[in-house]
C-alpha positions in Angstrom: 39.5 131.4 136.4 38.5 133.9 139.5 38.6 137.4 139.6 41.0 138.5 142.1 40.1 141.2 144.7 41.6 143.3 147.4 40.2 144.2 150.2 41.1 147.5 150.0 39.0 147.9 146.5 35.2 147.4 147.9 33.2 145.9 144.8 30.4 148.2 145.3 30.6 152.4 144.6 33.6 154.1 146.2 31.5 157.1 148.5 33.4 160.4 149.9 32.8 158.6 153.7 35.3 155.3 152.2 37.3 157.7 151.3 37.6 159.5 154.5 38.1 156.6 155.8 41.2 155.8 154.4 42.8 159.1 153.9 42.2 159.3 157.7 43.9 155.7 158.4 46.8 157.0 156.7 46.8 160.7 157.7 47.0 158.3 161.6 49.6 155.9 160.0 51.9 158.9 159.0 51.6 160.7 162.0 52.5 157.4 163.6 55.9 157.1 161.6 56.9 160.6 162.3 56.9 160.0 165.9 58.8 157.3 165.7 61.2 159.4 163.4 60.9 161.9 166.1 62.1 159.7 168.7 64.4 158.2 166.9 66.5 162.0 166.2 66.3 162.7 169.3 68.4 159.5 170.4 70.8 159.8 167.8 71.3 163.5 168.8 71.6 162.2 172.6 74.3 159.2 171.4 75.8 162.3 169.3 76.6 164.0 172.2 77.6 161.2 173.8 80.1 159.8 171.5 81.4 163.6 171.3 82.5 163.7 175.0 83.9 160.2 175.1 86.2 161.3 171.6 86.9 164.4 174.2 88.2 162.2 177.0 89.5 159.7 174.8 91.9 162.8 173.6 92.6 163.9 177.5 93.9 160.8 178.5 96.1 160.2 175.5 97.4 163.4 175.5 97.7 162.8 179.9 100.1 159.6 178.8 103.9 160.7 179.5 106.1 159.7 176.0 108.5 158.1 178.6 105.4 155.6 179.7 104.2 154.5 176.1 108.0 154.1 175.3 108.1 151.8 178.1 104.8 149.9 177.0 105.6 149.6 173.7 109.3 147.7 175.0 107.3 145.4 177.1 104.8 144.4 174.4 107.8 144.2 172.2 109.7 141.5 174.6 106.5 139.8 174.9 106.0 139.2 171.0 109.4 137.9 170.9 109.5 135.7 174.1 106.0 134.3 173.0 108.2 133.4 169.2 111.2 132.5 171.1 108.9 130.0 173.5 106.9 128.6 170.3 110.3 128.1 168.0 111.9 126.3 171.1 108.9 124.3 171.6 109.0 123.3 167.9 112.5 122.3 168.1 112.1 120.0 170.8 109.0 118.5 168.9 110.8 117.2 166.0 113.9 116.2 168.9 111.4 114.0 170.0 110.4 112.7 167.0 113.5 112.1 165.4 114.2 110.7 168.9 111.0 108.4 168.7 111.8 106.9 165.0 115.1 106.3 166.0 114.3 104.6 169.4 111.4 102.7 167.0 114.0 101.6 164.1 116.7 100.4 166.8 114.0 97.7 168.7 
């Protein structure tokens, strides 16, 4: 069985120069990650501010809608649901009637 080698563990002795290179590379990686976190934090702050502005605008619009208009809109929506339900029931009744008539005609012939 062979021995496992890692690209991070040299087979020779580790020098301070090797440690310095690894620490420097790690420092650069951490610096890159911190820069990305700062950018994401700035974007999140901007998004949060925009969301607050949108919520404020929505509350303003909702407060500006007269009560009579909201009641009329509710009545229109209720009428649409009732009408679609009634048309569905009528369509079902005609479908059943057509099926029954088709069966009746088929038995007569």
